[in-house]
Backbone as a ProteinNet text record, in pm:
[ID]
protein_1_A
[PRIMARY]
XXXXXXXXXXXXXXXXXXXXXXXXXXXXXXXXXXXXXXXXXXXXXXXXXXXXXXXXXXXXXXXXXXXXXXXXXXXXXXXXXXXXXXXXXXXXXXXXXXXXXXXXXXXXXXXXXXXXXXXXXXXXXXXXXXX
[TERTIARY]
1285.2	1179	1226.7	1136.7	1165.1	1047	1071.6	967.6	965.8	846.6	830.9	728.1	763.7	672.4	625.1	492.4	441.8	297.5	234.5	96	18	-102.9	-189.8	-234.2	-212.5	-240.5	-362.8	-427.9	-549.6	-647	-768.9	-867.4	-824.4	-859.4	-825.4	-911.8	-848.6	-920.8	-928.4	-1051	-1072	-1140	-1090.3	-1145.9	-1147.9	-1236.5	-1234.8	-1202.5	-1098	-1059.5	-1152.1	-1133.3	-1213.8	-1194.4	-1078.4	-1050.2	-1107.4	-1171.4	-1232.4	-1140.1	-1014.1	-917.5	-937	-939.2	-954.3	-819.6	-825.9	-705.3	-738.5	-642	-657	-530.3	-551	-439.8	-450.4	-335.6	-329.9	-189.1	-172	-40	-1.9	128.4	178.5	291.2	307.7	423.6	503.7	633.6	722.5	830.2	829.9	924.2	1031.4	1155	1269.3	1276.5	1304.3	1325.7	1470.3	1536.3	1674.7	1699.6	1792.4	1824.4	1935.4	1909.3	2007.6	2079.4	2202.8	2275.3	2308.7	2330.3	2361.5	2242.1	2121.7	2000.5	1944.1	1985.1	1934.7	1789	1744.2	1603.2	1589.5	1473.6	1443.6	1395.1	1426.8	1379.7	1341.5	1253.3	1210.6	1315.1	1330.5	1418.5	1334.4	1381.8	1311.2	1187.6	1085.6	964.9	963.9	941.7	928.5	779.9	736.2	598.1	594.3	510.3	501.2	356.9	335.9	207.7	216.7	109.8	107.9	-6	23.5	-81	-90.8	-214.7	-242.2	-334.8	-322.6	-399.3	-468.4	-577.6	-655.2	-699.1	-668.1	-713.4	-655.9	-532.6	-472.1	-550.3	-594.5	-675	-806.3	-871	-996.1	-974	-865.1	-835.4	-803.2	-726.7	-690.7	-816	-907.2	-1031.1	-1112.3	-1119.6	-1203.7	-1130.3	-998.9	-921.2	-862.3	-806.4	-733	-816.2	-777	-836.5	-732	-763.1	-672.5	-631.2	-501	-447.8	-395.8	-422.6	-377.6	-226.5	-160.4	-18.2	-4.2	82.5	95.6	241.3	257.3	384.7	356.7	429.5	407.4	537	525.2	640.6	607.2	702.1	676.7	795.5	765.9	869.6	863.9	978.4	987.4	997.9	915.8	915.9	943.6	1028.5	1057.2	1023.7	964.6	924.8	955.6	1020.5	1047.8	940.7	902.5	804.5	836.2	781.2	802.5	686	717.7	615.1	677.2	609.5	656.2	800.1	825.6	957.6	1070.4	1037.9	1141.2	1114.3	1219.4	1207.8	1183.5	1082.8	1048.9	1051.8	1062	1068	947	875.8	765.6	811	795.4	832.6	704.5	696.1	574.2	610	523.1	546.2	436.9	474.3	381.9	377.8	272.6	268.3	248.5	317.5	300.4	236	274.8	219.8	185.9	69.8	29.6	-28.8	15.2	-38	-50.4	-141.5	-156.3	-38.8	25.2	140.4	89.4	77.8	20.7	106.7	233.5	318	279.4	201.6	160.4	9.3	-61.7	-206.2	-233.9	-318.5	-348.6	-445.7	-550.2	-649.3	-723.2	-753.4	-832.2	-977.4	-1016.8	-1154.3	-1155.8	-1272.1	-1285.3	-1339.3	-1255.5	-1297.6	-1325.9	-1436.6	-1468.9	-1364.5	-1331.7	-1236.9	-1312.2	-1258.6	-1318.1	-1247.9	-1325.8	-1269.6	-1216.5	-1093.3	-1041.5	-1116.8	-1139.6	-1208.9	-1110.8	-1161.2	-1078.4	-1047	-939.9	-896	-1002.4	-1075.3	-1177.3	-1295.9	-1326.7	-1434.5	-1395.4	-1268.8	-1222.2	-1224.4	-1204.1	-1200.2	-1335.7	-1446.8	-1579.6	-1626.6	-1561	-1603.3	-1554.8	-1641.2	-1598.8	-1489.6	-1401.8	-1293.6	-1352.3	-1330	-1395.4	-1336.9	-1237.6	-1178.8	-1157.9
1079.6	997.8	853.5	764.5	622.4	556.7	441.8	362.8	226.3	181.8	52.7	-28.4	-152.5	-246	-341.7	-353.6	-438.9	-478.4	-519.2	-564.8	-492.1	-446.9	-382.3	-490.3	-467.2	-571.4	-543.4	-429.6	-402.5	-321.7	-305.8	-223.6	-77.3	-3.4	138.6	215.4	300.1	388.8	524.7	574.4	700.1	798.2	922.6	1024.7	1160.6	1245.7	1388	1463.4	1545	1622.5	1741.3	1810.5	1929.9	2037.3	2037.2	2134.1	2090.7	1972.6	1923.6	1843.3	1830.4	1755.6	1605.7	1533.3	1388.1	1323.8	1213.4	1136.9	988.3	910.2	765.1	704.1	598.9	532.9	382.6	318.4	172.5	127.7	-3.2	-60.1	-151.6	-155	-245.9	-331	-447.1	-530.5	-547.4	-548.1	-565.6	-665.8	-781.5	-887.6	-898.2	-889	-901.9	-1044.8	-1058.1	-1189.9	-1193.6	-1302.3	-1316	-1458.2	-1469.4	-1600	-1664.8	-1783.8	-1860.9	-1952.4	-1916.6	-1994.2	-2134.9	-2151.6	-2284.2	-2378.4	-2326.1	-2408	-2407.9	-2309.1	-2298.8	-2257.6	-2176.3	-2135.6	-1999.1	-1936.5	-1808.5	-1831.3	-1736.3	-1744.6	-1605.5	-1604.5	-1478.5	-1428	-1295.6	-1231.1	-1164.2	-1053.8	-979.3	-910	-892.7	-820.8	-683.3	-582.6	-444.6	-412.2	-359.7	-319.7	-168	-104.9	40.9	87.1	195	265.4	367.3	381.5	474	573.5	700.6	802.8	871.7	900.4	968.6	1085.3	1191.8	1313.4	1363.1	1435.6	1504.2	1411.3	1444.9	1364.8	1223.8	1211.1	1078.9	991.8	1048.9	973.8	928.4	1015.1	978.2	861.9	867.5	761.4	629.9	636.1	515.7	450.6	532.8	481.2	400.5	448.1	382.8	275.1	268.7	178.3	58.3	81.2	-24.7	-97	-220.8	-296.3	-392.6	-451.1	-544.3	-656	-683.7	-788.9	-742.1	-616.9	-565.2	-542.5	-577.7	-546	-399.9	-326	-182.8	-140.6	-25.4	44.7	181.8	216.3	342.6	422.2	548.5	637.2	753.6	790.2	900.6	930.6	1007.7	1050	960.3	907	820.1	905.2	872.5	943.6	842.3	880	794.1	870.1	796.9	859.7	762.4	813.4	732.4	760.5	655.3	672	572.8	599.2	514.7	417.9	290.7	190.6	77.7	37.5	-71.2	-48.1	72.5	109.6	93.2	110.7	102.9	199.4	236.3	326.7	244.6	281.7	209.2	303.9	243.6	320	286.9	389	371.5	429.3	351.3	396	419.4	535.2	578.2	632.5	608.6	657.5	756.8	880.5	985.4	981.9	920.6	889.2	1011.7	1010.6	1109.5	1041.8	915.2	834.8	695.9	644.9	508.2	446.3	325	257.7	109.2	49.4	-95.4	-154.3	-255.6	-319.3	-421.1	-379.1	-463.6	-584.2	-583.7	-700.1	-816.8	-789.6	-894.8	-917.1	-863.5	-881.5	-976	-1076.6	-1172.3	-1114.9	-1045.2	-990.9	-876.4	-775.2	-663.4	-673.5	-784.8	-800.9	-841.8	-879.8	-928.6	-822.8	-735.8	-636.6	-707.4	-672.9	-741	-711	-812.3	-795.8	-761.8	-673.9	-637.1	-718	-791.3	-872.2	-780.8	-801.7	-719.2	-750.4	-646.9	-666.3	-711.3	-787.3	-832.7	-713.7	-720.8	-610.5	-573.9	-673.8	-642.2	-568	-593.7	-520.3	-374.6	-348.7	-212.8	-131.1	-194.3	-124.3	-64.9	-124.7	-77.4	37.2	60.2	165.7	300.7	406.9	539.9	595.2	674.9	736.8	854.3	865.4	967.5	1108	1130.1	1264.3	1302.8
292.1	236.7	228.5	264.5	249	178.4	119.9	55.8	121.9	161.6	226.1	149	117.4	53	161.3	176.4	283.2	261.8	371.6	370.7	478.9	446.9	545.4	644	774.6	873.4	960.8	941.4	1017.8	933.4	983	912.8	916.9	812.8	804.7	904.8	984.3	1075.1	1007.6	988.5	916.4	1010.1	1013.6	1103	1034.2	1086.3	1051.1	1178.6	1174.2	1291.3	1311.9	1422.3	1451.4	1345.2	1281.5	1176.1	1041	1037.1	914.4	825.5	864.2	782.9	802.7	691.5	696	729.7	803.1	834.5	831	789.2	786.6	845.7	923.3	989.9	969	948.7	940.9	972.4	991.4	1017.5	901.6	873.1	771.2	829.9	770.2	802.6	673.7	689.6	575.4	615.9	550.3	584.4	477.3	520.6	430.9	377.2	248.1	186.9	138.5	168.2	121.1	73.1	-18.1	-75.3	6	56.4	131	32.3	-2.2	-103.4	-54.7	75.8	129.6	115.1	142	132.3	-9.2	-89.4	-226.1	-234	-136.7	-133.4	-67.1	-86.8	-24.9	117.8	207	344.8	395.1	494.9	554.2	652.2	652.9	749.3	857.1	908.4	1012.7	955.4	1039.6	999.6	1064.3	982.2	1028.6	1039	1152.2	1173.9	1183.2	1101.7	1099.9	1108.1	1181.2	1177.9	1066.8	988.9	875.6	894.7	872.6	877	741.8	700.9	573.9	603	527.9	553	427	445.6	342.6	229.5	103.2	-11.7	-9.4	36.1	44.9	143.1	254	351.6	289.3	212.2	144.9	48.1	-27.7	-124.4	-55	52.2	127.4	184.6	236.5	295.9	194.8	71.5	-29.1	-109.6	-98.7	-183.5	-109.4	9.1	78.1	182.6	209.3	319.2	374.6	486.9	554.1	458	455.4	370.8	236.3	198.7	69.2	66.9	-43.5	-59.2	-100.9	-33.5	-59.4	-72.2	-136.4	-139.9	-79.6	27.3	96.9	95.6	55.5	56.8	148.9	232.6	323.4	412.5	517.1	611.4	734.4	771.1	886.8	1012.7	1110.6	1238.8	1348.8	1443.3	1558.2	1685.3	1779.8	1904.9	2018	2121.8	2240.4	2344.4	2417.4	2523.8	2635.7	2752.8	2869.3	2885.1	2910.5	2937.5	3018.6	3123.6	3209.3	3256.1	3305.1	3358.1	3257.1	3130.5	3028.1	2914.8	2847.4	2734.9	2608.8	2530.4	2407.2	2288.5	2171.5	2047.4	1961.5	1914.9	1820	1686.9	1580.2	1445.9	1368.3	1304.2	1237.8	1099.1	1001.4	865.8	828.8	807.8	765.2	612.4	556.8	414.2	325.5	213.7	107.7	-13.5	-37.9	-147.5	-95	-134.3	-100.1	-225.7	-257.1	-375.2	-353.9	-427	-427	-502.7	-447.2	-511.4	-612.6	-737.5	-841.8	-875.3	-837	-861.7	-771.5	-666.8	-573.7	-572.8	-672.8	-683	-798.6	-775.2	-881.5	-982.7	-936.6	-1027.9	-961.3	-1037.1	-985.9	-1029.7	-1086.5	-1132.1	-1277.2	-1321.7	-1458.4	-1551.3	-1598	-1696.4	-1827.6	-1890.9	-2017.7	-2124.2	-2200.4	-2309.6	-2437.1	-2518.1	-2646.1	-2753.3	-2829.9	-2936.9	-3046.6	-3091.9	-3201.8	-3331.6	-3409.8	-3536.9	-3643.1	-3737	-3848.7	-3938	-4013.5	-4099.4	-4202.6	-4258.5	-4359.2	-4297.1	-4167.7	-4099.8	-4080.3	-4053.3	-4029.1	-4158.3	-4272.4	-4400.2	-4435.5	-4390.6	-4423.2	-4333.5	-4218.5	-4125.4	-4175.9	-4163.1	-4207.2	-4115.3	-4171.6	-4095.2	-4019.1	-3885.4	-3805.6	-3820.3	-3901.5	-3914.2	-4057.1
[MASK]
+++++++++++++++++++++++++++++++++++++++++++++++++++++++++++++++++++++++++++++++++++++++++++++++++++++++++++++++++++++++++++++++++++

């Protein structure tokens, strides 16, 4: 199992197979950040590009929750596959997801939920106790 923190880079592709099982597919990019002590600043490192597949209930949740540009945390099994293209051997890296979540540390706001004003202590004293 590995965990990858990244960004959804394409629209979610959602399908139902002949067996009725739901599947969702998307790609993520994950760019390493490192601190350059000589420059005294953060800089980008290499970018990892992964295809992600989700199945059954997870696919349904991904379809209704995620969209292109969303920051995500994906945990799953890493799969590697070699294939031939243009007279050369290439490597495809794929992540078979077990858990997918929105990375709340990189989200500014999920919407404006109304705030409930706290009641003053004297207002609470007049309310009957429910038990």
